C-alpha positions in Angstrom: 18.5 -36.5 -53.9 18.4 -36.8 -57.7 17.4 -40.4 -57.4 14.6 -39.5 -55.0 13.3 -36.8 -57.4 13.5 -39.1 -60.3 11.6 -41.8 -58.5 8.8 -39.4 -57.7 8.6 -38.3 -61.3 8.4 -41.8 -62.5 5.7 -42.7 -60.0 3.5 -39.8 -61.1 4.0 -40.6 -64.8 3.1 -44.3 -64.3 0.0 -43.6 -62.2 -3.4 -44.3 -64.0 -4.8 -41.1 -65.5 -8.2 -40.1 -64.2 -9.8 -39.5 -67.6 -13.5 -39.3 -66.6 -16.2 -39.0 -69.2 -18.3 -41.5 -71.2 -16.8 -43.6 -73.9 -18.5 -45.7 -76.6 -18.8 -49.3 -75.5 -19.0 -48.5 -71.8 -21.7 -50.1 -69.6 -23.1 -48.2 -66.7 -25.0 -49.8 -63.8 -26.8 -47.5 -61.3 -29.2 -47.5 -58.4 -31.3 -44.6 -57.5 -33.8 -43.4 -54.9 -35.8 -40.3 -54.0 -39.3 -39.0 -53.9 -42.2 -38.3 -56.2 -45.0 -35.7 -56.1 -48.2 -35.8 -58.1 -48.1 -33.2 -60.9 -51.8 -32.7 -60.5 -54.5 -33.8 -58.1 -55.1 -37.5 -58.0 -58.6 -36.9 -56.8 -61.1 -38.4 -59.3 -64.9 -38.3 -58.9 -67.2 -40.5 -60.9 -70.1 -38.9 -62.6 -73.2 -38.4 -60.4 -71.4 -39.5 -57.2 -70.4 -37.8 -54.0 -67.3 -39.8 -53.2 -63.8 -39.5 -54.6 -60.6 -41.6 -54.7 -57.3 -40.0 -54.0 -54.6 -42.2 -55.5 -51.9 -40.7 -53.3 -49.6 -37.9 -52.4 -45.9 -37.7 -52.1 -44.0 -40.9 -51.6 -40.7 -42.7 -52.1 -39.4 -43.9 -55.5 -36.4 -46.3 -56.1 -34.9 -48.5 -58.8 -32.0 -49.8 -60.8 -30.8 -49.2 -64.4 -28.3 -50.8 -66.7 -27.2 -48.6 -69.6 -24.8 -49.4 -72.6 -23.4 -46.5 -74.5 -23.4 -47.1 -78.2 -21.7 -43.7 -78.7 -20.4 -41.2 -76.2 -23.6 -39.2 -76.8 -26.2 -42.0 -76.7 -26.9 -45.0 -74.6 -29.7 -47.6 -74.4 -30.6 -50.0 -71.6 -33.3 -51.3 -69.2 -34.7 -50.1 -65.9 -37.0 -51.3 -63.1 -38.4 -48.9 -60.6 -41.1 -48.7 -58.0 -43.1 -46.0 -56.2 -45.3 -46.1 -53.1 -47.7 -43.3 -52.7 -48.5 -42.1 -49.2 -51.7 -40.7 -47.7 -54.1 -42.1 -50.3 -57.7 -42.2 -49.2 -61.3 -42.8 -50.2 -63.9 -40.4 -48.9 -67.7 -40.4 -49.2 -70.4 -38.3 -47.7 -70.3 -40.2 -44.4 -67.3 -42.5 -44.3 -63.6 -41.8 -44.6 -61.6 -44.9 -45.6 -57.8 -45.4 -45.5 -56.2 -46.8 -48.6 -52.9 -47.0 -50.5 -51.5 -46.9 -54.0 -48.3 -48.2 -55.6 -46.8 -48.8 -59.0 -44.0 -50.8 -60.4 -42.5 -50.2 -63.9 -40.2 -51.9 -66.4 -38.7 -49.6 -69.0 -36.6 -49.6 -72.1 -34.3 -46.7 -71.1 -32.4 -44.2 -73.3 -30.0 -41.4 -72.5 -28.6 -38.4 -74.5 -25.4 -36.9 -73.1 -24.6 -33.2 -73.8 -20.9 -33.2 -72.9 -19.8 -36.9 -72.6 -16.1 -36.1 -72.3 -16.6 -34.0 -69.1 -16.1 -35.3 -65.6 -19.4 -33.5 -64.8 -22.1 -34.1 -67.4 -25.6 -33.1 -68.2 -28.0 -35.5 -70.0 -31.6 -36.3 -70.9 -33.0 -39.6 -69.5 -35.9 -41.2 -71.4 -37.9 -44.3 -70.9 -40.9 -46.2 -72.3 -42.5 -49.4 -71.1 -45.2 -50.9 -68.9 -46.5 -50.1 -65.5 -48.3 -52.2 -62.9 -50.5 -49.9 -60.8 -52.5 -51.1 -57.7 -54.9 -49.2 -55.6 -56.2 -50.6 -52.3 -59.1 -49.5 -50.2 -59.6 -50.6 -46.6 -63.0 -50.3 -44.8 -62.6 -51.5 -41.3 -61.2 -55.0 -41.5 -62.3 -55.4 -45.1 -59.8 -54.7 -47.9 -60.3 -54.5 -51.6 -57.9 -53.8 -54.4 -57.8 -53.0 -58.1 -54.7 -53.4 -60.4 -53.9 -53.0 -64.0 -51.0 -53.2 -66.4 -50.7 -50.3 -68.9 -48.1 -48.3 -70.8 -45.9 -45.8 -69.1 -43.1 -43.3 -70.1 -40.8 -40.7 -68.6 -38.5 -37.9 -69.6 -36.3 -35.5 -67.7 -33.0 -33.9 -67.1 -30.0 -35.1 -65.1 -26.5 -34.2 -64.0 -23.7 -36.4 -62.7 -20.0 -36.2 -61.8 -17.3 -38.8 -61.8 -15.9 -39.7 -58.3 -13.1 -41.5 -60.2 -12.8 -43.7 -63.3 -15.3 -46.2 -62.0 -17.8 -44.5 -59.6 -20.4 -41.9 -60.5 -22.7 -39.8 -58.4 -25.6 -37.8 -59.8 -29.2 -36.5 -59.6 -32.2 -36.5 -61.9 -35.6 -34.8 -62.3 -38.2 -36.7 -64.2 -41.8 -36.3 -65.4 -43.6 -39.7 -65.3 -46.8 -40.4 -67.0 -48.7 -43.7 -66.8 -52.0 -45.0 -68.2 -54.5 -46.8 -66.0 -57.6 -49.0 -66.7 -60.5 -46.5 -67.2 -63.1 -49.1 -66.2 -61.4 -49.8 -62.9 -60.5 -46.3 -61.9 -63.5 -44.1 -62.5 -62.8 -43.5 -66.2 -59.5 -41.9 -65.5 -57.2 -42.2 -68.5 -53.8 -41.5 -67.1 -51.9 -40.1 -64.1 -48.6 -38.3 -63.8 -46.0 -37.3 -61.2 -42.6 -35.5 -60.9 -39.7 -37.4 -59.4 -36.5 -36.1 -57.8 -33.9 -38.8 -57.6 -30.3 -39.3 -56.4 -28.2 -42.0 -58.0 -25.0 -43.9 -57.6 -23.4 -45.7 -60.5 -20.5 -47.9 -61.6 -18.9 -47.7 -65.1 -17.4 -50.8 -66.7 
């Protein structure tokens, strides 16, 4: 009996400790997905015209990120993501045309952790980079598109929890802003949306 109890104690003592948290020098790879909603109307009307272009309503958003933590409180990395807006349309006095809009972004990403030692953490995600925006209008069988590459940025708030020492599950809310070509999109300077994302990550 004593040998049995001793073997149990040794097994427990020798098991890897689930430490959790973020440590300096760690690299974090994550994939995320969710939905976006325009923070304001995407309807834009050119001067002295009766038609308007709706760049889109709610739609799916997705992407991947790699983050390296220089300190437990701060990390820097790179991110790619995409968004496909649904129910975009172009409407004139007589005709109603179906269209679509989408954007793809490449960011330098940053992150500020509030409580890096915790198994459940809160943080601020940040990003700045470039955005490829494309709007397409279809009239019958004819289709025309405009695209542009302009700066983009985001900021938000996130929370995550360690499943174990390697795997992480979390969620983020983001405010995205992206500039577009004023000459191609009725002199509109920029657009914005709010994203709600769920993510799954691996720490190395």
